[in-house]
C-alpha positions in Angstrom: -0.1 0.0 0.0 1.2 3.4 -0.9 1.1 6.0 1.7 2.3 9.6 0.7 1.6 12.7 2.6 -1.2 10.8 4.7 -2.9 9.5 1.4 -3.6 6.2 1.0 -4.2 4.8 -2.3 -4.2 1.0 -1.9 -5.3 -0.3 -5.3 -7.3 2.9 -5.3 -8.5 2.7 -9.1 -10.4 -0.3 -10.0 -13.6 -1.9 -11.5 -13.3 -0.8 -14.7 -16.4 -0.6 -16.5 -17.6 -0.5 -20.3 -20.2 2.1 -20.8 -22.3 1.9 -24.0 -20.7 -1.4 -24.9 -21.6 -2.8 -28.9 -21.6 1.2 -29.5 -19.3 3.2 -31.6 -18.7 5.4 -28.8 -18.2 2.8 -26.0 -15.6 3.7 -23.5 -14.1 2.2 -19.8 -14.4 4.2 -16.9 -12.5 3.6 -13.5 -13.7 3.9 -10.0 -11.4 6.0 -7.7 -11.6 4.9 -3.9 -9.4 7.5 -1.8 -9.5 7.4 1.7 -6.9 9.8 3.5 -6.1 11.5 7.1 -4.3 14.1 5.2 -5.2 17.7 5.7 -4.6 18.2 2.0 -7.9 16.9 1.3 -11.4 18.0 2.2 -13.3 14.9 2.3 -11.3 11.9 3.9 -13.0 9.7 2.0 -14.4 9.6 -1.7 -15.5 7.4 -4.2 -15.6 8.7 -8.1 -15.8 7.3 -11.6 -13.5 8.8 -14.2 -12.7 8.0 -17.9 -9.3 8.1 -19.9 -10.4 11.5 -21.5 -10.5 12.9 -18.1 -7.0 11.9 -17.1 -5.9 13.5 -20.2 -7.7 16.8 -19.3 -6.4 16.8 -15.9 -2.8 16.2 -16.7 -2.8 19.2 -19.3 -4.4 21.2 -16.6 -1.7 20.1 -13.8 1.0 21.0 -16.4 -0.3 24.1 -17.2 -0.5 25.0 -13.7 2.7 23.3 -12.4 5.2 25.2 -14.7 8.5 23.6 -14.5 7.2 20.6 -12.2 7.2 17.7 -14.1 3.5 15.7 -14.0 3.8 11.8 -14.3 3.0 10.2 -17.8 -0.5 8.4 -18.5 -0.6 5.5 -20.4 -1.1 5.5 -23.8 -4.3 5.8 -25.7 -5.3 3.1 -28.1 -7.1 4.1 -31.5 -8.4 0.9 -31.7 -10.1 0.0 -28.5 -13.1 -2.4 -29.1 -14.3 -2.4 -25.7 -13.5 -5.9 -24.7 -9.9 -6.5 -24.5 -9.4 -7.1 -21.1 -5.6 -7.2 -21.4 -5.5 -3.5 -22.7 -8.2 -2.3 -19.7 -6.0 -3.8 -17.2 -2.9 -2.5 -18.3 -4.2 1.2 -18.9 -5.8 1.0 -15.1 -2.2 0.1 -13.6 -1.0 3.1 -15.8 -3.6 5.3 -14.4 -3.0 4.1 -10.9 0.6 5.0 -11.1 -0.2 8.1 -12.7 -2.4 8.7 -9.5 0.1 7.6 -6.8 3.0 9.7 -8.7 0.9 12.8 -8.7 -0.3 12.6 -5.0 3.2 12.5 -4.2 4.4 15.6 -5.7 3.3 18.6 -3.1 3.1 21.1 -6.2 0.5 18.9 -7.9 -1.0 18.1 -4.9 -1.8 21.9 -4.2 -3.8 22.2 -7.5 -7.8 22.4 -6.8 -8.6 20.9 -10.0 -7.1 17.6 -8.6 -9.3 17.9 -5.7 -12.3 18.0 -7.7 -11.3 15.3 -9.8 -10.8 13.2 -7.0 -13.4 14.4 -4.6 -16.2 14.9 -6.9 -18.2 13.8 -9.7 -18.5 17.0 -11.7 -17.7 17.0 -15.2 -14.7 18.8 -16.6 -16.6 22.0 -17.6 -18.0 22.2 -14.1 -14.6 21.9 -12.6 -13.4 24.5 -14.7 -16.1 27.0 -13.7 -15.6 25.8 -10.2 -11.8 26.7 -10.3 -12.1 30.1 -11.9 -14.9 31.2 -9.2 -17.8 30.6 -11.7 -19.6 27.6 -9.8 -22.7 27.8 -7.1 -20.0 27.2 -4.6 -16.6 27.4 -3.3 -14.1 24.3 -4.4 -14.3 23.3 -0.8 -18.0 23.4 -0.6 -18.5 21.3 -3.6 -16.2 18.5 -2.3 -18.4 18.6 1.0 -21.7 18.7 -0.8 -20.5 15.6 -3.0 -19.6 13.8 0.2 -22.4 14.9 2.2 -24.4 13.5 -0.5 -23.1 10.0 -0.7 -23.1 10.2 -4.1 -19.4 8.4 -4.6 -21.4 5.5 -2.1 -24.5 5.2 -4.2 -23.0 5.5 -7.6 -22.1 1.8 -7.8 -23.1 -1.0 -5.2 -22.3 0.5 -1.8 -21.4 -3.1 -0.9 -18.4 -3.1 -2.8 -17.4 0.5 -1.3 -18.0 -1.2 2.2 -15.8 -3.7 1.3 -13.1 -1.3 0.5 -13.3 0.4 3.5 -12.9 -2.7 5.4 -9.6 -3.6 3.1 -8.4 -0.3 4.0 -9.0 -0.7 7.8 -7.3 -4.1 8.0 -4.3 -3.1 5.9 -4.2 0.1 7.9 -2.8 -1.6 11.2 0.4 -1.8 9.4 1.0 1.8 9.0 3.5 3.2 11.4 
């Protein structure tokens, strides 16, 4: 398990799900489960679903805001994704997991509010941009807290799997110093 700045990402990116299967516009989204005691995060537990192109957007935003600080690489994009290539989906999941792990290890990247909204709310990319620019109906912090209080992250899928993830985290956290 990775613990960095009090952020635990024990296989935090999992449960790839094919959306619009069999369609020309099918894609895979991934569940991101975050449980932390870090003061860097507003909500201590969150669960969202994100797709690859949202990770691409996040990387571009982090690069733009981080100046000379290097941003971790994303796994490559497949132009021939058919929607049911399990090996490709798993390799991408692992690459996205590494991207998240390396991103939260960097204090400069960790300070970006877009990263926090990406990980702790189910806001769309345009909504994240609006909140960061002060054009949202509430602050970034309030948006994260609103999402956390609404339990959207737990209801998105089956709450049982989310509770199992919390149990797994709690069980493994006893090994922490």
